[in-house]
C-alpha positions as CSV (number, residue, x, y, z in Angstrom):
1,M,-7.8,53.6,114.7
2,Y,-8.4,50.4,113.9
3,R,-11.5,50.1,116.3
4,S,-13.7,48.3,113.7
5,E,-11.4,45.5,113.3
6,L,-11.4,44.6,117.1
7,E,-14.7,44.4,116.8
8,K,-14.7,42.5,114.0
9,I,-12.8,39.8,116.2
10,Y,-14.3,40.0,118.9
11,F,-18.0,39.0,117.6
12,Q,-16.1,36.6,116.0
13,A,-14.6,34.7,118.6
14,L,-18.4,35.6,120.4
15,Y,-20.6,33.7,117.7
16,K,-18.5,30.8,118.2
17,V,-19.9,30.0,122.2
18,K,-23.5,31.8,121.4
19,A,-26.8,29.4,121.5
20,P,-26.8,28.3,117.8
21,S,-23.8,27.0,117.4
22,L,-23.4,25.5,120.8
23,I,-26.5,23.5,120.2
24,N,-26.7,23.0,116.4
25,D,-23.0,21.3,117.2
26,N,-24.4,19.4,120.4
27,I,-27.6,18.7,119.6
28,S,-29.7,16.9,116.7
29,I,-32.7,14.7,115.7
30,N,-33.6,11.9,113.5
31,G,-36.6,10.7,113.9
32,S,-37.3,9.3,117.7
33,T,-33.6,9.5,118.2
34,I,-32.2,12.1,120.0
35,T,-28.4,13.1,119.9
36,I,-27.3,14.3,122.4
37,V,-23.4,15.7,122.1
38,K,-22.0,11.6,120.2
39,N,-24.9,10.1,122.7
40,E,-28.2,8.4,121.4
41,Y,-31.1,8.1,122.9
42,L,-34.4,7.0,121.5
43,L,-37.2,8.1,122.7
44,K,-40.5,5.0,122.8
45,N,-43.4,6.7,122.8
46,D,-44.3,6.7,126.5
47,A,-41.2,8.4,127.6
48,R,-41.0,11.8,128.4
49,F,-38.0,14.3,127.2
50,F,-37.3,16.7,129.3
51,V,-34.5,20.5,128.9
52,F,-34.2,22.6,131.9
53,G,-31.5,25.0,132.1
54,V,-29.5,27.9,134.2
55,G,-27.5,30.8,133.8
56,K,-27.0,33.5,131.4
57,A,-26.6,31.9,128.1
58,A,-29.5,29.2,129.4
59,Y,-32.9,31.2,127.9
60,E,-30.6,31.2,124.4
61,M,-29.8,28.1,124.3
62,A,-33.0,26.9,125.3
63,K,-34.8,28.3,122.5
64,E,-32.6,27.1,119.8
65,C,-33.2,23.5,121.7
66,E,-37.2,23.9,120.5
67,V,-36.0,25.0,116.7
68,I,-34.0,21.7,116.4
69,L,-36.3,19.8,119.1
70,K,-39.9,21.3,118.9
71,D,-42.1,19.1,120.1
72,K,-40.3,16.6,121.8
73,I,-40.2,18.5,124.3
74,S,-42.3,17.7,126.8
75,G,-41.0,20.3,129.6
76,G,-38.7,21.5,131.2
77,V,-37.9,24.7,133.3
78,V,-35.0,27.5,132.6
79,I,-33.8,29.9,134.6
80,S,-32.1,33.5,133.4
81,T,-32.0,37.1,133.4
82,S,-33.1,37.4,129.7
83,V,-36.1,38.5,129.0
84,G,-38.8,36.4,126.3
85,A,-40.8,33.3,126.9
86,L,-40.5,30.0,125.6
87,Q,-43.1,27.5,123.8
88,Y,-42.5,24.3,125.2
89,M,-40.5,25.2,128.9
90,E,-41.1,27.6,132.1
91,H,-39.1,30.5,131.1
92,F,-38.2,31.9,135.1
93,R,-36.6,35.6,134.6
94,S,-34.2,36.0,137.9
95,T,-31.2,38.1,139.5
96,H,-28.1,38.5,139.0
97,P,-24.6,38.8,140.4
98,L,-26.2,38.8,143.6
99,V,-28.7,36.4,145.2
100,S,-32.3,37.9,145.7
101,K,-35.8,37.2,146.6
102,K,-36.1,36.4,143.1
103,S,-33.2,33.5,143.0
104,I,-34.9,31.8,145.7
105,E,-38.1,31.7,144.1
106,A,-36.6,30.5,140.7
107,A,-34.7,27.4,143.1
108,T,-38.2,26.2,144.6
109,I,-40.1,26.3,141.2
110,L,-37.0,24.2,139.5
111,L,-36.8,22.0,142.5
112,E,-40.4,21.1,142.4
113,A,-40.2,20.8,138.1
114,V,-37.0,18.6,138.8
115,E,-38.6,16.5,141.5
116,K,-41.2,15.2,139.8
117,L,-39.6,13.6,136.7
118,N,-39.5,9.4,136.9
119,E,-36.8,7.0,136.0
120,N,-38.3,6.7,132.6
121,D,-37.8,10.4,132.0
122,F,-34.7,11.7,130.0
123,F,-33.3,15.0,130.0
124,V,-30.8,17.8,129.0
125,F,-29.6,20.1,131.5
126,L,-27.9,24.3,130.2
127,L,-25.2,24.7,132.3
128,S,-23.8,28.4,132.4
129,G,-22.0,31.0,134.1
130,G,-24.1,33.4,136.5
131,A,-26.1,30.4,137.2
132,S,-24.4,30.6,140.8
133,A,-26.3,34.2,141.4
134,M,-30.2,33.4,139.7
135,I,-30.9,30.0,142.2
136,E,-30.7,29.7,145.6
137,K,-31.4,27.6,148.8
138,P,-29.4,28.9,151.5
139,I,-29.1,26.3,153.9
140,S,-31.2,26.5,157.2
141,G,-30.7,29.5,159.6
142,L,-29.3,31.0,157.0
143,R,-31.5,34.7,156.2
144,L,-31.5,36.0,152.8
145,E,-30.2,39.5,154.2
146,D,-27.3,37.6,155.5
147,F,-26.8,35.4,152.4
148,T,-26.8,38.2,150.4
149,K,-24.1,40.5,152.4
150,I,-22.0,37.4,152.4
151,S,-22.6,37.2,148.4
152,S,-21.9,41.5,147.9
153,A,-18.6,41.1,150.1
154,L,-17.2,37.7,148.2
155,L,-18.1,39.9,145.2
156,T,-16.2,43.0,145.9
157,S,-12.9,41.4,147.3
158,G,-11.1,40.7,144.7
159,I,-10.7,36.6,145.3
160,D,-11.3,34.4,141.8
161,I,-13.8,32.8,141.1
162,K,-13.2,29.4,142.4
163,A,-12.6,30.6,146.1
164,L,-16.0,32.4,145.6
165,N,-18.2,29.6,144.5
166,T,-16.5,27.3,147.6
167,V,-18.0,29.5,149.8
168,R,-21.2,29.6,148.2
169,K,-21.6,26.3,147.8
170,S,-20.5,25.8,151.7
171,I,-24.0,28.3,152.8
172,S,-26.3,26.5,149.5
173,E,-29.2,24.1,149.9
174,I,-28.6,23.7,146.3
175,K,-25.6,24.2,144.6
176,G,-22.1,21.7,145.3
177,G,-24.4,18.9,143.0
178,K,-27.3,18.6,146.1
179,L,-29.9,19.6,143.2
180,A,-28.5,16.2,141.3
181,N,-29.6,14.8,145.0
182,Q,-33.0,15.5,143.9
183,I,-33.8,13.7,140.4
184,K,-34.9,10.0,139.5
185,A,-34.7,11.0,136.1
186,K,-32.0,10.2,133.3
187,G,-29.7,13.0,131.7
188,E,-26.8,15.0,129.9
189,V,-25.3,18.1,131.2
190,L,-24.5,20.8,128.4
191,V,-21.9,22.7,130.1
192,L,-20.5,26.5,129.1
193,S,-17.4,26.9,130.5
194,D,-17.0,30.7,132.3
195,V,-14.3,29.5,134.4
196,I,-10.4,29.3,134.5
197,G,-9.3,25.6,133.5
198,D,-13.2,24.2,133.5
199,D,-13.4,23.0,136.6
200,L,-16.8,21.1,136.8
201,N,-17.2,21.9,140.9
202,T,-16.6,25.3,140.1
203,I,-19.2,26.1,137.0
204,G,-22.5,27.5,138.4
205,S,-21.4,26.4,141.9
206,A,-21.8,23.0,140.3
207,P,-25.6,22.0,141.3
208,M,-25.7,19.6,138.6
209,N,-22.1,17.6,139.3
210,N,-22.1,14.9,141.8
211,G,-20.6,12.2,139.5
212,K,-24.3,10.8,138.8
213,F,-24.9,12.8,135.9
214,A,-22.6,13.3,132.3
215,H,-20.7,17.2,131.8
216,H,-19.9,17.7,128.4
217,I,-18.0,21.1,128.2
218,I,-19.4,22.6,125.0
219,G,-18.1,26.1,125.2
220,N,-15.2,28.0,127.1
221,N,-12.7,30.9,125.8
222,E,-10.7,28.7,123.9
223,I,-12.8,27.7,121.6
224,A,-14.0,31.4,121.1
225,L,-10.3,32.4,120.4
226,N,-9.7,30.1,118.2
227,R,-12.2,31.4,116.5
228,A,-11.0,34.8,116.0
229,K,-7.6,33.1,115.6
230,E,-8.9,31.8,112.5
231,Y,-10.3,34.9,110.8
232,I,-7.9,37.1,111.6
233,S,-4.5,34.7,110.9
234,P,-4.8,35.8,106.6
235,K,-4.5,40.1,107.9
236,V,-1.8,39.6,110.1
237,D,2.3,38.4,110.0
238,I,1.3,35.9,113.4
239,V,-1.2,35.6,115.5
240,E,-1.0,33.9,119.2
241,I,-3.2,32.8,121.7
242,I,-0.8,34.2,124.7
243,T,-3.4,32.4,127.3
244,T,-6.6,31.1,128.0
245,T,-6.5,30.9,131.6
246,L,-5.2,34.5,133.2
247,E,-6.0,34.8,136.3
248,V,-4.4,37.6,137.9
249,D,-5.1,41.0,139.0
250,S,-5.2,43.5,136.8
251,I,-1.9,45.4,138.0
252,S,-0.1,42.2,137.2
253,A,-2.0,41.3,134.0
254,S,-1.5,44.5,132.9
255,A,2.5,44.1,133.3
256,F,2.4,40.8,131.9
257,I,0.4,41.5,128.6
258,S,2.9,44.7,128.1
259,S,5.6,42.5,127.9
260,E,4.8,40.6,125.5
261,I,3.4,43.3,123.1
262,K,6.8,44.4,123.7
263,K,8.0,41.0,122.5
264,Y,6.5,40.5,119.2
265,D,6.7,44.5,118.0
266,K,9.9,44.3,118.0
267,K,10.0,41.0,115.1
268,Y,7.0,41.5,113.0
269,D,5.5,44.1,111.3
270,S,2.1,43.1,112.1
271,F,0.1,40.7,114.2
272,C,-2.4,40.1,116.6
273,L,-2.4,38.5,120.2
274,L,-5.0,37.2,122.3
275,F,-5.6,36.8,125.4
276,G,-8.9,35.8,127.4
277,G,-8.8,34.3,131.0
278,E,-10.7,36.6,134.1
279,T,-8.8,39.6,135.8
280,T,-9.2,40.0,139.6
281,T,-9.4,43.4,140.6
282,I,-10.3,45.8,144.2
283,V,-13.2,48.3,144.3
284,N,-11.3,51.1,146.4
285,G,-13.8,53.7,145.4
286,D,-17.5,54.3,144.4
287,G,-17.0,55.0,140.9
288,Y,-18.7,52.8,137.9
289,G,-16.2,50.2,135.6
290,G,-15.7,46.6,136.3
291,R,-12.3,43.9,135.3
292,N,-11.7,44.7,131.7
293,Q,-12.1,49.0,131.8
294,E,-9.8,48.9,134.8
295,L,-7.0,46.4,132.6
296,A,-7.4,48.7,129.5
297,L,-7.0,51.9,132.0
298,R,-3.6,50.1,133.6
299,L,-2.2,49.2,129.7
300,L,-2.9,53.1,129.1
301,L,-1.1,54.0,131.5
302,A,1.6,51.2,130.7
303,N,2.4,53.5,127.2
304,C,1.1,49.9,125.5
305,V,-0.7,51.4,121.9
306,S,1.4,53.3,119.6
307,E,0.0,54.9,116.0
308,K,0.0,51.1,114.6
309,I,-1.2,49.0,118.3
310,A,-4.9,49.4,119.1
311,I,-6.1,46.9,122.2
312,L,-9.4,45.7,123.2
313,S,-10.3,44.1,126.2
314,A,-14.0,42.4,126.7
315,G,-15.9,40.6,128.9
316,S,-17.8,37.9,126.4
317,D,-21.2,38.4,128.3
318,G,-21.6,42.2,127.6
319,I,-20.9,43.1,131.4
320,D,-18.5,44.7,133.0
321,G,-18.7,45.6,137.1
322,R,-20.3,47.9,137.8
323,S,-20.9,50.0,134.4
324,D,-23.6,48.7,131.1
325,A,-20.2,48.8,129.4
326,T,-19.0,45.7,128.5
327,G,-15.3,46.8,128.2
328,A,-12.6,49.5,126.7
329,F,-10.9,50.5,123.7
330,I,-7.3,52.1,123.8
331,D,-5.4,53.8,120.9
332,F,-3.1,56.3,120.3
333,E,-5.1,58.8,119.5
334,I,-6.8,58.5,123.0
335,Y,-3.9,60.4,124.4
336,K,-4.8,63.4,122.1
337,K,-8.4,63.1,123.7
338,I,-8.0,62.4,127.2
339,E,-5.1,66.0,127.2
340,Q,-7.7,67.9,125.0
341,K,-10.3,67.2,128.1
342,K,-7.7,67.7,130.6
343,L,-8.5,64.2,132.2
344,Y,-6.2,62.9,134.3
345,P,-5.8,58.4,134.6
346,E,-4.9,57.8,137.9
347,T,-6.8,59.7,139.4
348,Y,-10.4,57.7,137.9
349,L,-8.3,54.0,138.1
350,K,-7.6,54.6,142.3
351,N,-11.5,55.9,142.4
352,S,-12.4,52.7,140.5
353,D,-14.0,54.9,138.2
354,S,-12.7,53.5,134.5
355,N,-16.1,53.6,132.9
356,T,-16.4,57.3,133.3
357,F,-13.3,57.8,132.0
358,F,-13.4,56.0,129.3
359,K,-17.2,57.1,128.2
360,I,-15.8,60.5,128.2
361,L,-13.3,59.7,125.9
362,E,-16.4,57.5,123.8
363,Y,-13.7,54.6,124.8
364,D,-16.3,52.7,126.0
365,F,-16.8,49.3,123.9
366,V,-21.1,48.6,124.8
367,T,-22.9,45.7,123.0
368,G,-25.1,45.2,126.2
369,I,-26.1,41.1,127.1
370,T,-24.8,39.3,124.8
371,G,-26.4,36.2,125.7
372,T,-23.2,33.8,126.6
373,N,-20.3,33.6,129.2
374,V,-17.0,32.6,128.7
375,M,-14.6,35.1,130.6
376,D,-13.0,37.4,129.3
377,F,-11.6,38.4,125.9
378,I,-7.7,41.0,125.6
379,I,-7.4,41.7,122.3
380,I,-3.9,43.2,120.8
381,L,-3.6,44.6,117.1
382,K,-0.3,45.9,114.8
383,K,-1.7,46.5,111.7
């Protein structure tokens, strides 16, 4: 029930933080003048302009830069997990969420490229979530195997992304502004934020943030959810963005969302509640799933849906933990299916196996990699 409408709300939010919107809203060219956000740069005859990028959205954003700037781009290096080639830049495919040999190769290629820039060159650097794993140069004395073990333990520990990236920066020779230290050219950094509060010291472990280069947040969870609100507003009595900074464990998140649903359910015949952020979850079993599917499962057990209320919890990057899903739906009809298939939700929750649970019921939400990342969307719809 309402599944197609929930999907439409999700994709409206997503579109606003995908490459076409992000780049067209922030980069333009008029003759030899390139405008980055609101700053104009005149490219003289001997001037060179480069595009660099790292993160889940880097490839798609770089492709859009090519559409706009064409042969004004003198070169560059873009690192992502996407498949595809670029005309004016080198594209290197790295790994995520764990650091690998490819991450070290990618960092080496990027460092060599930026070190060749001179004082007269200008560049734009496209930074998005996922960059932390995609480029890496471990500190002296730390082997890749040790680095991988540390990263893997952190990812399953349940700590928030700020704490995670603090540790990552301390054991890296490229993060925490250390990449920026190697660059002589002038440039600006366009940032797609995947962290609470858009903290520039946290996004992608801040490879360019040493105060030397201006950073601009061009996309985040709030921008996405405002687009979702604009889309659904004519169709319901009220739309509220409850928060874009949800940063608690899935148990606390479930309790908070449940209380908000009850509050609005008493007052309105129809509504849409929007929550953004990133919950945490501790992996207890060997099952498949992620924080969005676990949250959906906890909301199911909290009896948050009714004949008129349905929910979608999904990641904006298209990936939810250890699964091929983006998230999961729940609605009133799911209870009947659970009974028919004789499933026990609590068992799946204990084994961190939410994906298997929703897949059996055909309530998993699968989009594939979206090419962007602004944390998660939780959408509650009553019609």
